[in-house]
BARO-581574 format. One record per residue (C-alpha): residue number from 0; x, y, z. Coordinates in steps of 0.001 Angstrom, whole numbers, plus 500000, padded with zeros to 6 digits. Layout:
BEGIN
+------+--------+--------+--------+
: resi :     c1 :     c2 :     c3 :
+------+--------+--------+--------+
:  NUM :      X :      Y :      Z :
...
+------+--------+--------+--------+
//
This chain:
BEGIN
+------+--------+--------+--------+
: resi :     c1 :     c2 :     c3 :
+------+--------+--------+--------+
:    0 : 452288 : 107537 : 845601 :
:    1 : 449689 : 107774 : 843689 :
:    2 : 449681 : 106352 : 839684 :
:    3 : 449468 : 108778 : 836485 :
:    4 : 446684 : 107492 : 834714 :
:    5 : 447995 : 106526 : 830747 :
:    6 : 445633 : 109007 : 829259 :
:    7 : 447052 : 112349 : 830697 :
:    8 : 450595 : 110954 : 829532 :
:    9 : 452067 : 114434 : 827360 :
:   10 : 451715 : 111947 : 823720 :
:   11 : 455278 : 110912 : 823316 :
:   12 : 454749 : 109191 : 826438 :
:   13 : 452167 : 107481 : 825681 :
:   14 : 454255 : 106368 : 821960 :
:   15 : 456600 : 105353 : 824507 :
:   16 : 454738 : 102713 : 826950 :
:   17 : 452441 : 102116 : 823842 :
:   18 : 455883 : 100841 : 821825 :
:   19 : 456378 : 098554 : 824661 :
:   20 : 453605 : 097419 : 824836 :
:   21 : 452343 : 093322 : 824053 :
:   22 : 449851 : 092830 : 821707 :
:   23 : 447153 : 091495 : 823467 :
:   24 : 447233 : 094755 : 826103 :
:   25 : 446641 : 097111 : 823138 :
:   26 : 443693 : 095265 : 822082 :
:   27 : 442208 : 095809 : 825356 :
:   28 : 443574 : 099253 : 825154 :
:   29 : 441890 : 099832 : 822383 :
:   30 : 438756 : 098722 : 822988 :
:   31 : 438287 : 101669 : 826260 :
:   32 : 437369 : 104564 : 824728 :
:   33 : 437918 : 106452 : 820707 :
:   34 : 441163 : 108000 : 822076 :
:   35 : 442890 : 104777 : 823520 :
:   36 : 442115 : 103412 : 820475 :
:   37 : 443672 : 106582 : 817990 :
:   38 : 446912 : 105831 : 820593 :
:   39 : 447061 : 102739 : 819247 :
:   40 : 446600 : 102399 : 815939 :
:   41 : 448998 : 104583 : 815586 :
:   42 : 451446 : 102845 : 817509 :
:   43 : 454195 : 099443 : 815458 :
:   44 : 453956 : 097083 : 816336 :
:   45 : 456271 : 093491 : 815235 :
:   46 : 452525 : 092181 : 813944 :
:   47 : 453190 : 090878 : 811066 :
:   48 : 449475 : 089556 : 810616 :
:   49 : 446310 : 086761 : 811877 :
:   50 : 446854 : 083046 : 811680 :
:   51 : 442761 : 081999 : 812370 :
:   52 : 441311 : 077994 : 813599 :
:   53 : 437580 : 076687 : 813211 :
:   54 : 437431 : 074219 : 815976 :
:   55 : 433572 : 072884 : 816758 :
:   56 : 433601 : 075078 : 819548 :
:   57 : 436216 : 076986 : 819595 :
:   58 : 437600 : 079147 : 817076 :
:   59 : 441303 : 080792 : 817715 :
:   60 : 442308 : 083808 : 816239 :
:   61 : 446399 : 083957 : 816648 :
:   62 : 448535 : 087193 : 815722 :
:   63 : 451954 : 086504 : 814330 :
:   64 : 455178 : 088387 : 814601 :
:   65 : 458113 : 088913 : 813217 :
:   66 : 459665 : 088183 : 816836 :
:   67 : 460438 : 084742 : 817439 :
:   68 : 457683 : 084149 : 821209 :
:   69 : 454957 : 082778 : 822116 :
:   70 : 452073 : 083655 : 820651 :
:   71 : 448646 : 085452 : 821426 :
:   72 : 445687 : 084227 : 820928 :
:   73 : 441688 : 085465 : 820735 :
:   74 : 439275 : 082203 : 821784 :
:   75 : 436352 : 082521 : 820551 :
:   76 : 433891 : 080365 : 822364 :
:   77 : 430585 : 078747 : 822734 :
:   78 : 428413 : 078442 : 825760 :
:   79 : 424986 : 077676 : 826777 :
:   80 : 423680 : 081161 : 826644 :
:   81 : 420525 : 082650 : 824879 :
:   82 : 421710 : 084517 : 821363 :
:   83 : 422296 : 088399 : 821840 :
:   84 : 421876 : 088667 : 818365 :
:   85 : 425161 : 089402 : 817850 :
:   86 : 425520 : 093277 : 819640 :
:   87 : 427600 : 091726 : 823227 :
:   88 : 430237 : 090101 : 822955 :
:   89 : 431582 : 089114 : 827418 :
:   90 : 435554 : 089584 : 826896 :
:   91 : 437965 : 088869 : 829516 :
:   92 : 441573 : 089290 : 829326 :
:   93 : 443946 : 086956 : 831030 :
:   94 : 447369 : 085813 : 830869 :
:   95 : 447401 : 087604 : 828212 :
:   96 : 445329 : 085928 : 826247 :
:   97 : 441395 : 087000 : 824605 :
:   98 : 438721 : 085045 : 825864 :
:   99 : 435583 : 085894 : 824347 :
:  100 : 432462 : 084441 : 825247 :
:  101 : 429264 : 083160 : 822361 :
:  102 : 425790 : 081033 : 821563 :
:  103 : 426204 : 078878 : 819752 :
:  104 : 423697 : 081594 : 816921 :
:  105 : 426354 : 084114 : 818200 :
:  106 : 429553 : 082490 : 817576 :
:  107 : 430074 : 082753 : 813904 :
:  108 : 428576 : 086090 : 813593 :
:  109 : 430848 : 087089 : 816094 :
:  110 : 434335 : 085708 : 815254 :
:  111 : 434191 : 087834 : 811989 :
:  112 : 433236 : 090983 : 813624 :
:  113 : 436120 : 090238 : 815977 :
:  114 : 438176 : 089578 : 812861 :
:  115 : 437066 : 092567 : 811040 :
:  116 : 438372 : 094122 : 813590 :
:  117 : 441556 : 093340 : 814212 :
:  118 : 442120 : 093388 : 810361 :
:  119 : 441401 : 097505 : 809955 :
:  120 : 442814 : 098626 : 813433 :
:  121 : 446194 : 096690 : 812711 :
:  122 : 446396 : 096206 : 809170 :
:  123 : 447987 : 093708 : 808744 :
:  124 : 446691 : 090166 : 806369 :
:  125 : 444772 : 086900 : 807499 :
:  126 : 448213 : 084584 : 806965 :
:  127 : 446968 : 081701 : 807646 :
:  128 : 443423 : 079529 : 807848 :
:  129 : 443138 : 075616 : 809139 :
:  130 : 439497 : 075303 : 809028 :
:  131 : 438870 : 071112 : 810466 :
:  132 : 434593 : 070953 : 810089 :
:  133 : 433400 : 067912 : 811655 :
:  134 : 430690 : 069341 : 813099 :
:  135 : 430548 : 073011 : 813257 :
:  136 : 426913 : 074263 : 813350 :
:  137 : 425677 : 075215 : 810379 :
:  138 : 424507 : 077522 : 809332 :
:  139 : 428527 : 077823 : 808406 :
:  140 : 430336 : 080444 : 806989 :
:  141 : 434158 : 081985 : 806943 :
:  142 : 433287 : 085866 : 807786 :
:  143 : 435839 : 086954 : 805481 :
:  144 : 437391 : 087808 : 801351 :
:  145 : 440994 : 087065 : 801683 :
:  146 : 443822 : 084758 : 803150 :
:  147 : 447718 : 083907 : 802088 :
:  148 : 447297 : 079247 : 802732 :
:  149 : 443996 : 077590 : 803765 :
:  150 : 444354 : 074316 : 805175 :
:  151 : 441046 : 071894 : 805611 :
:  152 : 441448 : 068836 : 807149 :
:  153 : 438437 : 066785 : 808550 :
:  154 : 436523 : 062892 : 808840 :
:  155 : 433675 : 064651 : 807223 :
:  156 : 432829 : 065152 : 804297 :
:  157 : 431336 : 069131 : 804421 :
:  158 : 427700 : 070927 : 803044 :
:  159 : 427993 : 071433 : 799475 :
:  160 : 427262 : 074643 : 800088 :
:  161 : 429432 : 075388 : 802627 :
:  162 : 432188 : 073886 : 800849 :
:  163 : 431772 : 075703 : 797483 :
:  164 : 431256 : 078915 : 799575 :
:  165 : 435047 : 078471 : 801059 :
:  166 : 436221 : 078152 : 797937 :
:  167 : 434497 : 080419 : 795744 :
:  168 : 434497 : 083773 : 798481 :
:  169 : 437079 : 083453 : 800112 :
:  170 : 440676 : 084432 : 798199 :
:  171 : 443552 : 082194 : 798577 :
:  172 : 446550 : 084156 : 797731 :
:  173 : 448687 : 080591 : 797608 :
:  174 : 447850 : 077389 : 799656 :
:  175 : 445033 : 075098 : 798979 :
:  176 : 445122 : 072091 : 801438 :
:  177 : 442518 : 069916 : 801404 :
:  178 : 442314 : 066680 : 804120 :
:  179 : 438373 : 065556 : 803924 :
:  180 : 435814 : 063804 : 802607 :
:  181 : 434152 : 065599 : 799548 :
:  182 : 430995 : 064918 : 798124 :
:  183 : 431692 : 063309 : 794684 :
:  184 : 429537 : 065287 : 793499 :
:  185 : 430229 : 068558 : 794139 :
:  186 : 430746 : 071293 : 792386 :
:  187 : 432367 : 074952 : 791914 :
:  188 : 433265 : 077507 : 789744 :
:  189 : 436325 : 076185 : 788403 :
:  190 : 437122 : 079234 : 787298 :
:  191 : 437853 : 081161 : 791123 :
:  192 : 440383 : 078351 : 791345 :
:  193 : 443412 : 080495 : 791555 :
:  194 : 445749 : 079324 : 794462 :
:  195 : 450067 : 078923 : 793546 :
:  196 : 449350 : 075138 : 795336 :
:  197 : 446494 : 073169 : 795308 :
:  198 : 446357 : 069420 : 797219 :
:  199 : 443323 : 067570 : 797806 :
:  200 : 444697 : 064590 : 800089 :
:  201 : 441897 : 062647 : 801582 :
:  202 : 441284 : 058503 : 801040 :
:  203 : 437997 : 060247 : 799638 :
:  204 : 437915 : 063441 : 797769 :
:  205 : 439281 : 063141 : 794541 :
:  206 : 436488 : 062674 : 792124 :
:  207 : 435450 : 065790 : 791830 :
:  208 : 438251 : 066603 : 790063 :
:  209 : 437695 : 066438 : 786810 :
:  210 : 439407 : 066719 : 783300 :
:  211 : 437567 : 070145 : 782564 :
:  212 : 438082 : 071365 : 786910 :
:  213 : 442209 : 069913 : 786537 :
:  214 : 442685 : 072422 : 782605 :
:  215 : 441259 : 074839 : 784563 :
:  216 : 444292 : 074649 : 787789 :
:  217 : 447135 : 077767 : 786931 :
:  218 : 448765 : 076213 : 790008 :
:  219 : 452738 : 075368 : 790497 :
:  220 : 452089 : 072292 : 792935 :
:  221 : 449479 : 070345 : 791757 :
:  222 : 448769 : 067195 : 794277 :
:  223 : 445485 : 064813 : 794091 :
:  224 : 444212 : 062205 : 795535 :
:  225 : 441640 : 059493 : 794742 :
:  226 : 440470 : 060877 : 791204 :
:  227 : 439137 : 059595 : 788719 :
:  228 : 441285 : 060925 : 785810 :
:  229 : 443461 : 059010 : 783202 :
:  230 : 446422 : 058932 : 781161 :
:  231 : 444224 : 061345 : 777910 :
:  232 : 443354 : 064076 : 781281 :
:  233 : 446819 : 064251 : 782287 :
:  234 : 448526 : 064682 : 778843 :
:  235 : 446320 : 067432 : 777676 :
:  236 : 447267 : 069182 : 780916 :
:  237 : 451007 : 067735 : 779871 :
:  238 : 450574 : 069201 : 776292 :
:  239 : 449035 : 072711 : 777374 :
:  240 : 451593 : 072764 : 779982 :
:  241 : 455064 : 072168 : 776540 :
:  242 : 452999 : 074345 : 773927 :
:  243 : 453437 : 077495 : 776130 :
:  244 : 456308 : 079617 : 777808 :
:  245 : 455082 : 078931 : 781339 :
:  246 : 458329 : 079794 : 783566 :
:  247 : 456217 : 078714 : 786741 :
:  248 : 454716 : 074874 : 786174 :
:  249 : 456582 : 072914 : 788674 :
:  250 : 455377 : 069571 : 789686 :
:  251 : 452361 : 067583 : 789757 :
:  252 : 451852 : 064634 : 791471 :
:  253 : 448802 : 062520 : 790439 :
:  254 : 446744 : 059749 : 792039 :
:  255 : 444167 : 057576 : 789935 :
:  256 : 441498 : 055575 : 791251 :
:  257 : 441173 : 054660 : 787424 :
:  258 : 444956 : 054026 : 785644 :
:  259 : 447503 : 055651 : 783782 :
:  260 : 447892 : 053121 : 781190 :
:  261 : 448209 : 053863 : 778152 :
:  262 : 450282 : 056930 : 778361 :
:  263 : 452463 : 057887 : 775754 :
:  264 : 455368 : 060278 : 775416 :
:  265 : 457347 : 060091 : 771987 :
:  266 : 455282 : 061986 : 771097 :
:  267 : 458067 : 064004 : 772397 :
:  268 : 461202 : 065687 : 772751 :
:  269 : 463096 : 062769 : 774896 :
:  270 : 465918 : 063745 : 776153 :
:  271 : 468582 : 060889 : 778033 :
:  272 : 469795 : 060898 : 781445 :
:  273 : 473016 : 061546 : 782337 :
:  274 : 474705 : 063523 : 785602 :
:  275 : 475285 : 066695 : 783126 :
:  276 : 471719 : 067317 : 782085 :
:  277 : 470161 : 067134 : 786246 :
:  278 : 471028 : 065697 : 789410 :
:  279 : 469551 : 062499 : 790054 :
:  280 : 466920 : 064008 : 792889 :
:  281 : 464339 : 067202 : 792820 :
:  282 : 463796 : 068568 : 795686 :
:  283 : 459926 : 068450 : 796229 :
:  284 : 460076 : 070181 : 799264 :
:  285 : 462089 : 071381 : 802368 :
:  286 : 463292 : 068259 : 803412 :
:  287 : 462087 : 066183 : 800798 :
:  288 : 463389 : 065182 : 797421 :
:  289 : 462419 : 061968 : 795209 :
:  290 : 464544 : 059893 : 792929 :
:  291 : 463895 : 061045 : 789465 :
:  292 : 466833 : 058645 : 788130 :
:  293 : 463256 : 056345 : 786131 :
:  294 : 460822 : 058321 : 784361 :
:  295 : 461233 : 059892 : 780550 :
:  296 : 463210 : 063340 : 780549 :
:  297 : 461542 : 066244 : 777881 :
:  298 : 463125 : 069142 : 776649 :
:  299 : 460525 : 072260 : 775085 :
:  300 : 462158 : 074354 : 772691 :
:  301 : 462800 : 077016 : 774964 :
:  302 : 465249 : 074117 : 776930 :
:  303 : 462792 : 074268 : 780555 :
:  304 : 463391 : 070759 : 780431 :
:  305 : 460738 : 067644 : 782676 :
:  306 : 460871 : 064620 : 783932 :
:  307 : 457513 : 062866 : 783877 :
:  308 : 457493 : 059407 : 785826 :
:  309 : 453810 : 057163 : 786041 :
:  310 : 453121 : 053171 : 787423 :
:  311 : 449661 : 052465 : 786915 :
:  312 : 447879 : 054268 : 788863 :
:  313 : 449691 : 058090 : 789513 :
:  314 : 451969 : 059943 : 787264 :
:  315 : 454727 : 062206 : 788461 :
:  316 : 455739 : 065311 : 786748 :
:  317 : 458212 : 068238 : 787743 :
:  318 : 459738 : 070862 : 785999 :
:  319 : 463672 : 071059 : 786377 :
:  320 : 463381 : 074692 : 787318 :
:  321 : 466319 : 073884 : 789120 :
:  322 : 468526 : 071890 : 787715 :
:  323 : 471183 : 070733 : 790326 :
:  324 : 469509 : 071439 : 793993 :
:  325 : 471095 : 070443 : 797198 :
:  326 : 468852 : 067500 : 798185 :
:  327 : 471279 : 067345 : 801313 :
:  328 : 468786 : 067545 : 804579 :
:  329 : 466730 : 065985 : 802312 :
:  330 : 464503 : 062697 : 803384 :
:  331 : 464444 : 060728 : 799115 :
:  332 : 461335 : 059410 : 798030 :
:  333 : 461161 : 056652 : 795562 :
+------+--------+--------+--------+
//
């Protein structure tokens, strides 16, 4: 008995088949013809968005679904060939994975076109981006305008213009974590730093965080290493919070290559700590809590309570939106 071509079936039958078809096969079908693209576009899927991982010789686009299944991916790979000017994309669909092959000159443009196609076709967001920029070919451009979370990690500093392009031209809606060296002379538009959580954690990356950059941050969570910030810089940030009605700020950890000696909090409404006021531990993350039995407790006029604890080169500043968090599954950091 001969097989019936999919597109010859009644529309209702086609829809029923497509609903039970995996994401990679749907992408493959969408590329067959305009009609197949229209049919697949209307299919409901469990897709929630995309994760993208940039490496020096390959970029992986992951299809993230609401189901707990093995992640499907599209790999953009560099293969020695003449540049095609971005007009031809050699693709294969093997073992529920898409592979496409590009010259080093074409790959960034091809990733851009591929991601644009997927976002337009499925109408889903870019969730997380992982950028490993060491030895990525220049000029580098990320190829899209927004994502929820961005993580950058490497052993080498990015060129100033490339990092500037990422931070200024990509709207990072939630989390930005940088774990790579940043040149001390790096500068960018401070008004572009609009994420809700910001961490700069490399052993050689924090000197660009000036007082002006710190005060431009409107993040609820801030974690900065190897800055050149001093006591008066932190106090400017703290005083702004103290005299505001900010309901969103949660926690800050500042480490400096200078010193926080001279930090004084005696001009604020201090309250001795007791177990009726708040718990001993601040829940920093799902499995990490900080011991706050030491430190200075300060209450704002609106009743918001915070704790500031500092040593010579580190400041911990937290706001107790939940004064008695459940820390039963957390590791305690002293």
